[in-house]
C-alpha angles and dihedrals in degrees: 000000000000132000135184114265127216093263094054094260127110126269111205114215105223134184137045135323121178121226108278095030099078090112089069091056090048093051089047092051090048090061088061093043089055092052094246099124143061097178132339148160133214130190137172135183133197119194088355095302125111115249093168129029111157140146138177145167133036131327091210143011091265090065102256103166119252103239136191089266096046111126129188141185109274100188112201097011081079087071089072091057093049089050090053088056089055092047091052090054089047090052095055094045099253095113137032120207094215094047120104116264086230090065087072100024106035096185088061091075091076121116099019100311101117094108098049108116133209087249091055089058093047091049094046092242098115094102093236102106093142145021123266115231093030123251108257098182126036090223087075088071088063091063102081096185093050093050094049092045090054093050092045091053100047130086124240116266091220137009106292116245096019100092141000121248111178110250094209098173107004098059091072093059093044092051094038096052091050089053090048093050092050100042103026089231134092119266091242092058094041091051092049095047101038104030119014102040096043089052096043091239124156096217123123139195097195111013123224113239088238089071097051093100090066096052119108119227113248116226104212123224114266093244099040112224096336121153138145114276108235094181140012086254091057092052094046090048095051096044091047092071114019113198133168102193097248092091090084091066096074133081096240091059092047093050093047118091103235105166094186102046114002107070115130124203142099138258092271093058095043093049091046093054092043091049087069090059093042090054093053097265099310128098132170092357094307121110112213100164134020118246089245092057092050088049089052090058089055095046112112113246102172136002124190146083107319112236092223106033096038094221132102111264138173115215127197123183102308099339141073111244132224111264142151090270095046105031100179097156138025086231126078103230103061132132129193148162137188136214125229108270099024118306109138138184136184132188114195111193096185095061095026090238136142126194127189138178128187127178143163104225104083116213118247091220119029093194091065098036107109100162098108095033094055092048091049093047090048095048093047092048088055091048091048096047 
């Protein structure tokens, strides 16, 4: 199948679509026909097997073809991978979701944070949605110790546990430092050794330089990370870490372990890892999580208008959950998250399905970017038929 690209050329949709899932390929092609894409990939699994694995377009503005092995920065979809690392440690008894973060990271108790739990961090209710003082240079984010020391020293911006406020950048350091304190290794290495490599998934938190040639160039949104500020917390959060999207196109960003915003992979790798969750913690005959731990991820921790995003959200432990205000699946037990610019991922426990979408043309307005959502809805409708 071919579709018209944004430059007037043709984007060939390559890959595999199982019978009954042709509508996903059609929706994917339509994104190109409408001039919404440069390059992208989409994948879906049911019962741990791929039913969709497609890609099309260009990996950069010079026209380098997007190939099967092309990978790209997925921004906040990375958070789902970091959450799975925590869940793995919960499953083996090394962590408890309701235990204070300070149990594992004693310095974190400073400035009234002794009662903040691991679950508070995963559900974005810890009150630490931004850095104080703000980050003035993106290179600060590449200094893991400095970032963690700053977060450990600051006071919460609201009473922890009472409301969510999306921890867009900071959650990665909070989660990652807990993982480091428990395991003695970085979250990027833990994720590689315990999650990605055992599942054969091409997703990275900290990318080796040897893989740079496969990375797609991100085209940042025209307005950077601009959005209306619904609350003072939203404004403080945004201004605490100013980013424009182009930061992900350099080696220093790719090398850094940024567990909230720096993960690099493609739809296939995201869907593969999430298939393990969708199948109750077991994939290809290997059990990685217990069914009870997967259920804990999908257990609602907070519902309400998010102090940063300004919309009503329900958070579980590390994932957004299906709800009336965010109806991401026709089935009740579904989890999801999206990355700045458009990357999108859904795990549907009821039909044992995972859907993922990764692209390199970042949307100018996330609120009106339906590319990933339409693909996910289409795939899940096919799976539920």
